[in-house]
C-alpha positions, 0 to 999 in steps of 0.5 A: 772327703772324697779321697783318701792318701794312703800307701801300700800297707797302710790301712785306714777305717773308713765310713761310707755313707750310700744314703741318696745312692740307691740303686747306683754302682759306685767303684773305689779307684786307686789313681791307677785303676779301679779297685772295688765296686759297691752295688747298692740296693735300689730297696732302703734300708734301716740303719740305726747306727750313729757315728760318735760325735767324738772319737776315743782321745789318745794319749799324746807321747811327749818328746820327753818321754823318748830314751833316745833318737835313732836316725836311719837313712833310705837309700838306693843304689842304681844299675847303670842305666839309673834304675834302683836295683838295691834298696838298704835301710841304713846302708844294711843288708838282710844277713847283717846282724841286728843294729837297733835293738829298742828296750823293752817298756821303752819309747824311742824317736825314729827319724827315716831320712829317704835319700832316694827319689822313691816313697818308702812307707816304713812298717814297724812290726808290732809297734804302734807309733806316730808320725810327729813330723815331716821335713825336708832336707838336702839329700846331697849334703846327707850324701856327701857330708854326712850332715842332715840339712833341713831345708824347710820347717816341720809340717805336722802330719795330716788328719789321716796321718794324726793317730796311731799307725803301723806304716808311715810313708813320706816321711823325714821326721819323727816316730814315737814307736812304744815298745813295751808290747813288743818281744822278739827280734823285727826288722823295719821293712818298705811295704812298697811292691817294688822294695820288699827287701828295703 
């Protein structure tokens, strides 16, 4: 691949092959700016490493393994000129009591319904999850009738989103957190730079 779409806070393991690029400077760019420059040495280097033919298998968590489904909204409040000033997860603020209390050793489905115009890469502390699908929704139906109306079919994750994650972006689908490794109280949060309180 020549590009990889990841949101702030997301991580990816990438192997870059600089064979045939000796003596060149190669810049890694985001959509808006240069991030990093690789300066490839002009001398040949012996590299005995090999990529595995297949990656380690990941057991699939079945939907039937989930003990419950939690549906949470991502919401914004705009000021008088239409700029978002408040970002809320399920309409709640930081000072409110904890409302989502998963049980250690269980698996749940999380549906994040994005009712905003922005992307919200959501981080779940100390759990791993898999994105099951993304579904477009009718935002106006959710806001005015408190109903979820899907406007298209569920789309499975792209290959880069198919593995275990701790941050996911752009989904109105399901996640399967495995809470068997978690102790403590942790809030899901949006890791987009303007939205730290979401």
